[in-house]
N, C-alpha and C positions, 0 to 999 in steps of 0.2 A: 501495503499501499501505499503510495507515496506524500511527502508530505514535505512543510518546511521546517526549514533548521529552527530548532531550537534558539533561543538569542545565546544559550549556552554555547552551542555550536558555532554559531553564526562569528564568536568572539575568536574562539579556539580558534577557525579557519584564518578566520582575520590577520590574526598573530603570527599563525605559521606562512602568511604568504607575506605578512609585512617583515617579520627575521631574514625569508629569502630573495624579497625585492630587487637586494644586488645583484645576484646572480641571474635573474629572469627579469633585468630591467623591461625590456621590453613585453613582457606576458602579466609582469603585477599587476597591472592599472587593470586591465579587461579581464583578470580572472576576480578582485573586487567588485568591478562590475557583474561580476555574474554571479558572485557570491547574495547578490540582492536581491536575486527573484529566484533564485533556483528552490528546486525541490530535491530530497531525498529518497533513499528508501532504501530500510533497510535490509541486507546482505547478508544471510546465514545468521547472524549472531548482530546483537543492537550495536555493537561498535565499530563495525564494518557498513556503511554508504556508501552507495556508488547515485551522485550526484547528475541529473540533468537538468539540464539547464535549454534556451530554443536556440544557441548557436549549432547551424545545422553543419560548417566544415570549418576545421582549425588546419591551416600552412603554416604549422611549425617545423620544425626542426625535426620531430621525430618522430621520421620514417620508421618502417621495419629495417631498409638499408641501412639506417645507420644505428642503428639499438640490435642490432645483429652481432653475436658476442663469434668469434671464430676462434 
C-alpha cells in the first residue's frame, strides 16, 4: 500500500541528501524536490521503502554499463 513519507522519514531522507550533497551536487536539488511529493511502499519490512515519484526517466550516470563490475 502506498503512502506519503512520515515527517520523521522525510527529515531523515532530507538529512541524508544534505550530507551527501557535496558528492552529488547536480542531483541533490532534484532529490530534495522529489521527496516533497513522493509516495513510499514498504518492501518486506517496515525499514525498507520503495520510493515512487512522478519523474519518468533519469539520465544520470548510473547506467548498467558503468556500474558493471568485471
